[in-house]
N, C-alpha and C positions, 0 to 999 in steps of 0.2 A: 687864800686867793692867789693861783699861781702868778708868777710875775712874767709879762708878756715878753722882756726882753729878754731872758732866759731862753725861753720856749722858740723865741726865733731864731738864736744862734744853735740849736738843737735841731732844728730844723733844716739851718743853711750848710751846715757841715756835711752832712750825708750827700746835698745836692752837691756841694763842690767835690766830692770824692767821686759821686757816681760821673759828672762831667769829664772827670781827669782822667778815669779808667774806660770810658767812653771812646775818647780820644785816643788813646793807646791801643785801643782794639781795633780801630780802624785800618792802622796801619800794616800793610802786608809785608813780611819780610822777603818772599819769597817772589822772586819774578812771574810772570804768568807765562804758561807752555806756549810754545810759539807751533802752530800745527800749519803746516806746509801741505796742499793738494799734491795728490802724484802726475806725474809728467806722464802719459802713455808714450811707449815706445813703438815706432813704425817700422816695419823693414823694408828695406830699400825700393823694392818692387811698389809697394803702397807709396812709398813718397812720390816716386815718378808717375805714377798714374794718376795721385793728386796734381802733381803740378803740371801735368798734360790736361787734365779738365779743367784745372783755374785758368790756364793759358788760353782756352778756349773760350771762356767767357769773355763777354761785351766787355770794355773797358770801365763804361759806368755802372757794371755790377754790384747791387749791394753785395753778393755773395764774396767777392773778392775785397772789398773792404771789411766785411766781418772776418774773413780771413787775415787779414792784416793784425785786427786787434787780435786774432787768437794767437799771431807769432808774439806780439807784445807781451800777452799774458804767459804763455807756456817760457819765456825769457825771463817774467817776473818770479816765476813760480819755480825756476832753478836757481835765479838768486836766493830766494826764501830757503831753500833746500839746504843750499851752500854755506848760507849764512849760519842757520839753523846747527848745521852739523858742526861748524867751527867754533860755536857757542858751547856745544857738550864736549869740547875737548877740554 
């Protein structure tokens, strides 16, 4: 008849080894790649036309508020691209 204590030790050892190996496998040594969206470049004529159209909108225009958000997003994208480029050096 097999000894239950011996059988239990044989079962616990592989379980402990698997837990330790699983813990090590979860660690990622490479930092994630930063992907920044592109910033679309506009020529001066297009920017002047857009500014004139924006000024013609009523002050409480939803579009004017959305354009202010767009300016912030463009600035954030530029900052992302600059920090990403600095990290690649």
